[in-house]
Structures are given as structure tokens and as C-alpha cells.
N, C-alpha and C positions, 0 to 999 in steps of 0.2 A: 524975447517972446514971440510965439508965432501968431499970425492973424487966423482967426476962424472964417473958414468961407463956407457958405450955405450953398448947397446945389439942389435942383429939383430932382424928382424921381426919374424923370427921362434922362438927364444928364448921368445920375447915378447908373441907371440901367446901362447905358451906353459904355461907361467906363468899366463896369463889372464884365458886360458882355465882351468887350475887347480882350479883357484879362483870360476870360474862360476860352476864348477863340485860341489866344496865344498858347495857353496851357494844353488845349486839345491837341494842337500842332506840334509842340515841342516836347511836352512832358506830361503825358496823360496820368502816370502814376502820381505825380505831384497835384494834378487836378482831383483825383480821387482822394488824395489825402486832404486836401482843404475842405473838399465837401464833407469828409468825416469829422474834421475838427469843428466846422461851422454847424454840424449836426443836421445836414439836410437829409430827409428820410429817403433811403435808397429805394424802398418800395414805391414811394410817391413819385420819384424821379424817373424809374423804369415805366410806371403807369402812364406818366405824362409823355414821355418819349415815345411810347408805343401808340397813344390815342391820337397823335397829332403829326402833321408834316412840316411843322414850323422849324426853323433853325434851331438844331440841338443847344447851340451856345445861347440863344435866346432864351430857350426853357430853362436852362441851367442857371442863367443869370437871374431871371425871374424868381426862381425857387430859392435862390441865395438872399436875394434882397427881402422876399417874403419871410424867411426864417430869421434874418436879423431883426426885422420889424416885430415879429412875435417875441423875441427876447426882449426888445425895449420895452414892449408893452407888459410882459412878465414882471421886469425890474420895476417899472413904474407902479404897478399893482401891489407888489410885496414891500416897496419901500414906503409906501403910504400908510400901511398898516401898523 
């Protein structure tokens, strides 16, 4: 049986950002596929990348985490009904 480990937002962000950086460097098409499967809005991503000079991997990681949190909230909302 596996142990459940809880990590904070900052740790999760760094882990996701490292994976995004790796995919950007090695397999950009795979990154696009992952973003599609996670359902990150292409329009919102393009907008976010256009309006800031922040690290693109950081922006993408933040959007991935935000989308996953939205999914959790949606599941909670509809599982209680």
C-alpha cells in the first residue's frame, strides 16, 4: 500500500514547472498534447503568454494547477448534490 504524501502549492508548482520546462525543451508536441488532455484553455494561455514577460514554463504550470483545482471544485460540487 502506498503512503499518501501531501505537498503544498509551492512544491506542486515547482514540480509541474520542472516537467513543463523539460517538455518545452525535449518534446513540445507532447506538452501541447498534455495541455489539451488537461483542458487548459488555448485562448487563455495565449493571452497570458502575450501580456507578461514571466517565464513561459511558470505561466503554463500555473494554468495547469488552476485547471486541476477547478476540476476538483466541480467534482466536489456535483458529488454533494
